[in-house]
C-alpha positions as CSV (number, residue, x, y, z in Angstrom):
1,M,-6.6,4.9,-20.7
2,Y,-3.3,2.1,-20.2
3,S,-0.5,4.0,-21.7
4,K,2.4,1.4,-22.8
5,K,4.9,4.4,-23.1
6,E,3.8,5.3,-19.7
7,S,3.9,1.8,-17.9
8,R,6.7,-0.5,-20.0
9,Y,9.1,-1.8,-17.9
10,E,11.9,0.7,-19.0
11,N,10.4,3.4,-16.9
12,C,10.4,1.3,-14.1
13,E,14.4,0.6,-14.5
14,E,14.6,4.3,-15.2
15,T,13.8,5.0,-11.5
16,A,15.4,2.1,-10.3
17,R,18.6,3.0,-11.8
18,W,18.4,6.5,-10.2
19,L,17.7,5.0,-6.7
20,R,20.9,2.6,-7.3
21,D,23.1,5.0,-8.2
22,R,22.7,7.1,-5.4
23,V,21.8,4.6,-2.3
24,R,24.4,2.7,-0.1
25,T,23.2,-0.4,-0.5
26,P,20.7,-1.8,-2.2
27,P,17.2,-3.3,-0.6
28,C,16.2,-7.0,-0.4
29,I,12.8,-6.1,1.9
30,A,10.2,-3.4,1.5
31,I,8.3,-1.8,3.8
32,I,4.9,0.0,2.4
33,C,3.7,2.2,6.0
34,G,0.2,2.5,5.6
35,S,-1.7,5.4,7.4
36,G,-0.2,6.7,10.4
37,L,2.6,4.2,10.4
38,G,5.3,5.8,8.7
39,L,7.3,5.5,12.3
40,L,8.8,2.4,11.2
41,A,10.9,4.1,9.0
42,D,12.1,6.2,11.4
43,T,13.8,2.8,13.0
44,L,16.3,2.4,10.0
45,C,19.8,2.7,10.9
46,D,22.1,4.9,8.7
47,P,19.0,6.3,6.7
48,Q,19.1,7.5,3.5
49,V,16.0,10.3,2.8
50,F,14.1,10.7,-0.8
51,S,11.5,13.0,-1.4
52,Y,9.0,10.9,-3.6
53,S,9.0,14.1,-5.9
54,Q,12.7,14.0,-6.6
55,I,12.2,10.4,-8.0
56,P,12.0,10.2,-11.2
57,N,8.6,8.6,-12.1
58,F,7.3,8.2,-8.8
59,P,3.6,10.0,-8.4
60,T,3.1,12.0,-5.0
61,S,1.0,11.0,-1.9
62,T,-1.4,13.7,-0.9
63,V,-3.2,11.5,2.2
64,P,-2.6,13.2,5.9
65,G,-0.6,10.3,7.4
66,H,1.2,9.6,4.4
67,A,5.2,12.0,4.2
68,G,5.7,10.7,1.2
69,E,8.8,9.9,1.4
70,L,11.4,6.8,0.0
71,V,13.9,5.7,3.7
72,F,17.1,3.4,2.6
73,G,19.1,1.9,5.8
74,T,19.4,-1.3,7.7
75,L,17.2,-2.5,10.0
76,Q,18.7,-6.1,12.1
77,G,21.3,-6.2,9.7
78,K,18.9,-6.1,6.9
79,S,19.2,-3.6,3.8
80,C,15.5,-2.6,4.0
81,V,13.6,0.7,2.1
82,C,10.8,2.2,3.5
83,M,7.8,3.7,2.1
84,K,6.1,6.6,4.1
85,G,2.8,6.8,2.6
86,R,1.8,5.1,-0.7
87,F,-1.0,6.1,-2.9
88,H,-3.9,4.8,-3.5
89,V,-6.8,5.1,-6.5
90,Y,-8.6,7.6,-5.2
91,E,-6.2,10.0,-5.2
92,G,-6.8,10.0,-9.0
93,Y,-3.8,7.2,-10.0
94,P,-3.9,4.3,-12.1
95,L,-3.4,0.9,-10.5
96,W,-0.5,0.8,-12.5
97,K,0.9,4.0,-10.8
98,V,-0.5,3.1,-7.5
99,T,1.8,-0.4,-7.5
100,L,4.9,1.3,-9.6
101,P,7.1,1.1,-6.5
102,V,6.5,-2.5,-6.4
103,R,8.3,-2.9,-9.6
104,V,11.0,-0.5,-9.0
105,F,11.9,-2.7,-5.8
106,K,11.7,-5.5,-7.4
107,L,15.0,-4.1,-9.8
108,M,16.1,-3.4,-7.2
109,G,16.8,-6.4,-5.8
110,V,13.6,-6.5,-3.0
111,Q,13.2,-10.4,-2.0
112,V,10.4,-10.0,0.9
113,L,7.6,-7.0,0.5
114,L,5.9,-6.2,4.0
115,V,3.0,-4.2,3.4
116,T,1.0,-2.8,6.2
117,N,-2.6,-0.8,6.5
118,A,-5.0,0.8,8.8
119,A,-8.0,-1.2,8.4
120,G,-11.9,-1.0,9.7
121,S,-13.4,-4.0,11.7
122,L,-16.1,-6.3,10.5
123,C,-15.2,-8.6,12.5
124,E,-17.1,-9.0,15.9
125,T,-14.6,-10.2,17.9
126,Y,-11.9,-7.5,16.8
127,R,-11.1,-4.5,18.8
128,T,-10.0,-1.1,18.0
129,G,-5.9,-1.3,18.7
130,D,-5.8,-4.9,17.4
131,L,-3.7,-6.4,15.0
132,M,-5.1,-8.9,12.2
133,I,-2.5,-10.9,9.9
134,I,-3.8,-10.9,6.0
135,R,-4.1,-14.9,5.3
136,D,-6.1,-13.7,2.5
137,H,-7.7,-10.9,0.7
138,I,-10.7,-9.9,-1.5
139,N,-9.6,-6.9,-3.9
140,M,-13.4,-5.7,-4.9
141,P,-11.6,-3.5,-7.7
142,G,-10.0,-6.4,-8.8
143,L,-13.4,-8.2,-9.7
144,A,-14.6,-5.7,-11.4
145,S,-11.4,-5.6,-13.6
146,L,-9.6,-2.8,-12.0
147,N,-6.6,-4.4,-11.7
148,P,-3.0,-3.7,-11.8
149,L,-1.7,-6.6,-14.4
150,I,-4.4,-5.3,-17.1
151,G,-2.7,-4.6,-20.3
152,P,0.0,-6.3,-22.3
153,N,1.9,-8.7,-19.9
154,D,5.9,-8.1,-19.8
155,D,7.2,-11.7,-18.8
156,R,10.3,-9.6,-17.4
157,F,8.1,-9.0,-14.7
158,G,6.0,-12.1,-14.3
159,P,3.3,-14.4,-16.2
160,R,0.8,-13.7,-17.7
161,F,-1.7,-15.5,-15.7
162,P,-0.2,-15.3,-11.6
163,S,-2.0,-17.8,-9.1
164,L,-2.9,-15.7,-6.1
165,W,-3.5,-18.8,-3.3
166,D,-0.3,-17.9,-1.8
167,T,0.0,-14.6,-2.0
168,Y,0.3,-14.2,1.9
169,D,3.7,-16.3,2.5
170,P,2.4,-19.1,5.1
171,N,5.8,-18.9,6.6
172,L,6.2,-15.3,7.4
173,R,2.3,-15.5,9.0
174,S,3.4,-18.5,11.2
175,T,6.4,-16.9,12.2
176,A,4.1,-13.3,12.9
177,L,2.3,-15.3,15.3
178,E,5.6,-16.9,16.9
179,I,6.7,-13.3,17.1
180,T,3.8,-11.6,18.5
181,H,3.1,-14.8,21.5
182,R,6.6,-14.5,22.8
183,L,6.0,-10.3,22.5
184,G,3.0,-10.7,25.0
185,H,0.7,-9.5,22.4
186,A,-0.7,-13.0,21.5
187,K,-4.6,-11.6,22.6
188,L,-4.3,-8.4,20.1
189,T,-3.4,-10.5,17.4
190,H,-5.5,-12.5,14.9
191,E,-5.2,-13.6,11.4
192,G,-8.2,-13.0,8.8
193,V,-9.3,-12.1,5.1
194,Y,-8.9,-8.1,4.3
195,C,-11.0,-6.7,1.9
196,M,-9.9,-3.5,-0.2
197,V,-12.4,-1.5,-1.5
198,G,-12.1,1.7,-3.6
199,G,-12.6,4.5,-0.9
200,P,-12.2,7.7,-0.1
201,N,-15.6,7.3,1.5
202,F,-15.9,4.4,4.4
203,E,-18.5,2.1,3.9
204,S,-22.3,2.1,3.9
205,V,-24.5,0.2,6.3
206,A,-25.6,-2.4,3.8
207,E,-22.0,-2.3,2.2
208,A,-20.1,-3.4,5.4
209,K,-23.2,-6.4,5.7
210,F,-22.2,-7.4,2.5
211,L,-18.5,-7.8,2.9
212,R,-19.0,-9.6,6.3
213,L,-21.3,-12.4,4.5
214,L,-18.8,-12.8,1.2
215,G,-15.9,-13.9,4.5
216,A,-13.7,-10.2,4.7
217,D,-13.2,-9.9,8.3
218,A,-11.4,-6.3,7.7
219,V,-11.6,-3.3,5.3
220,G,-9.6,-0.6,3.7
221,M,-8.7,1.3,0.6
222,S,-4.9,-0.1,0.0
223,T,-2.7,-2.8,0.0
224,A,-4.6,-6.0,-2.5
225,P,-3.0,-4.2,-5.7
226,E,0.6,-3.9,-4.4
227,A,0.4,-7.6,-3.1
228,V,-0.9,-8.7,-6.6
229,V,2.1,-7.3,-8.5
230,A,4.5,-8.2,-5.5
231,K,3.1,-11.9,-6.1
232,H,3.4,-11.3,-9.8
233,C,7.0,-10.2,-9.4
234,G,7.9,-13.4,-7.5
235,M,7.9,-12.0,-4.3
236,R,7.4,-12.7,-0.8
237,V,4.7,-11.0,1.1
238,F,3.4,-10.1,4.1
239,G,0.7,-8.0,5.0
240,L,-0.6,-6.4,8.5
241,S,-3.9,-4.6,9.2
242,L,-4.2,-2.3,12.5
243,I,-7.2,-2.4,13.1
244,T,-8.8,1.1,13.7
245,N,-12.3,1.4,14.3
246,R,-15.4,-0.8,14.2
247,V,-17.4,-0.7,10.6
248,A,-20.9,0.3,11.6
249,Q,-23.0,-2.9,10.5
250,G,-26.5,-1.2,12.2
251,Y,-28.1,2.4,11.9
252,E,-28.0,3.0,15.7
253,G,-25.7,3.6,18.5
254,Q,-22.3,4.1,16.1
255,E,-20.1,6.9,16.0
256,A,-19.5,7.6,12.4
257,V,-15.6,7.3,12.1
258,D,-13.2,9.8,10.4
259,H,-9.2,9.9,9.0
260,N,-7.8,11.7,12.1
261,S,-9.7,9.0,14.3
262,V,-7.6,6.5,12.5
263,L,-4.0,8.2,12.9
264,E,-4.9,8.6,16.3
265,V,-5.2,5.1,16.6
266,S,-1.9,4.0,14.8
267,K,0.2,6.5,17.1
268,W,-1.4,4.8,20.0
269,R,-0.5,1.3,18.6
270,S,3.0,2.6,16.7
271,Q,5.2,0.5,19.1
272,I,3.6,-2.8,19.1
273,L,3.6,-2.9,15.5
274,Q,7.0,-1.9,14.8
275,D,8.0,-4.3,17.0
276,L,6.9,-6.4,15.5
277,V,7.7,-6.1,11.9
278,T,11.3,-5.8,13.4
279,E,10.9,-9.2,15.0
280,L,10.0,-10.3,11.8
281,V,12.3,-9.1,9.5
282,A,15.0,-10.3,11.9
283,T,14.2,-13.7,11.0
284,I,14.0,-13.0,7.1
285,C,16.9,-14.4,4.8
286,C,17.3,-12.5,1.5
287,Q,19.5,-15.1,-0.8
288,V,22.4,-13.3,-3.2
289,D,21.0,-13.2,-7.0
290,N,24.2,-13.8,-9.2
291,D,22.0,-13.6,-12.2
292,Q,20.6,-10.0,-11.7
293,Q,21.1,-7.6,-14.0
294,P,23.9,-4.8,-12.8
295,Y,23.0,-1.4,-13.1
């Protein structure tokens, strides 16, 4: 049930104020680390670490591979915040709670959201360990009215009916592709469509075939709600999937995927993903907003 009290602007403002009172430099870039990808946060210089349990109004992460820490620091001279672990609908959280950190980041001055995930491949040309730059997404829960923007709209965050046609920033995408060529990872990198499903079970064969027919190249259990809220808030968004497994689209000759194997692939490819994100952050220019309200 939607609660005005729990999801009101003031709650996000309270959390943002609590963090602003404690961090040395407010972030302009936020990075959400997917399953097993929290090592990205370890690259931040001069880090300040807060457990989710310390932060007012924050939920806690319950999934292995999601450490449950907010890390502030600098990367390539840019002030950043990293989420070492995200929240999911399948953990029992409503979508407004899953996406609460994005709105908090907006109130802290974040202008760019980089969101990563572990995903299964639906595309025959994708291999385990490849990277997929997200060009667009299919939000299956959203199509069934499970959307983080449901409920009374607060115009201080964004418009009632936001357009999603350019959710994933084309300039950031093209820059990332250039970086992968320069780093020698062009053969590992694709641009494609990410599909979010609710989870926590992995997809059945029939479901996988259905998603492929819809045009999805990879599938996972996150990212779309965070991207929707970031777009609603006026942020630039970049999405990156690490392909951790091939999704079974037949009933024979396929090993069943499990979460431990996902984490193993994430560990294997963490350095390549870390290098790409680090180089991408170096290219991002954050504008000083003189109209931002002080905390």
